[in-house]
N, C-alpha and C positions, 0 to 999 in steps of 0.2 A: 504494500500500500504506500501511496505517496507520503502520507503523514508520518510514516516511519522515519523519513529523512528530515522532517521538520523539527525544529527546536524552539522552545519558548524564547522570544527575543529578550526577555528580562532576566530569566534564571538560567537559560541554556539547557534546561532539562528537556527530556523527551516529551512529546505530546501524545495524548491518548484520546480516542473517541469518547465524547461525553456520554455517560450512561443515560438511558431513557428516563430513569428516576430523577436524575438531576435536571434534565430538560423539562420534565413535568413540573418540578418545583419552581424553576425559573419562569416558566410560562404562566403559572398561577400568579406569581408575584408581578410579572409584566402586566397581566390583566388588571391589576390593582394600581398600576403606575408606580411601582416601587423599585424598578431596576433601571440603572443608567450605566453608560460606558464610562471609561476613565476620564473622559472629557466632561462628564456630567450631563451628557445628552441622554434623555429618557429613551429607553428601548420600548417601542410601541407595537412591534410585530412579533408574533410567536417565533421561537427559535426551533428549527427542525434538525439542525446538526451543528456540532461544535467540537472543538479540540480543547482539552484541559491539560494544564501542565502537571508534572508529577506531584507537586505539593498541593494540588487542587485549590490553588488560590486565584487562578485566572482562566477564563474561558475565551477562546477565539472563535468567532462565528465562522461557519462554512456556508457560503452562499453560492448556489449553482455549482457545487463541487469544488469551489475555490476557497481555500482558507484565507481569511482576512487577518493578516499577521501584524497589523499596526498596533503598537502598544496603547495608543489613545483610544482605539476602538474596542479594546479588550474589555471584558466584563469582569470586574473584581468580585469573586465569589464570597467575600466577607460581608456582602450585602444580605446574604441569606442567613437565616437563623436555623441552622441544621444541628440536630442532636447527633453526637458522635457515638 
């Protein structure tokens, strides 16, 4: 897979396909206007695919099978209140 070659621009770690459960939680929060990218722009459309860094702190959108690897457009996952 192409994403096996990609690395997180911030941490240098490998990227993994975002699990469906994470996308479900993100999309629920998006529907309530609670998710923004690192520039502070609100995410308004559901996320169908993404890549997560190994520390599970950042999600990079995948749009039309193309990873969006700009740090400013990444979604910081610390916006989510996930139980560990």
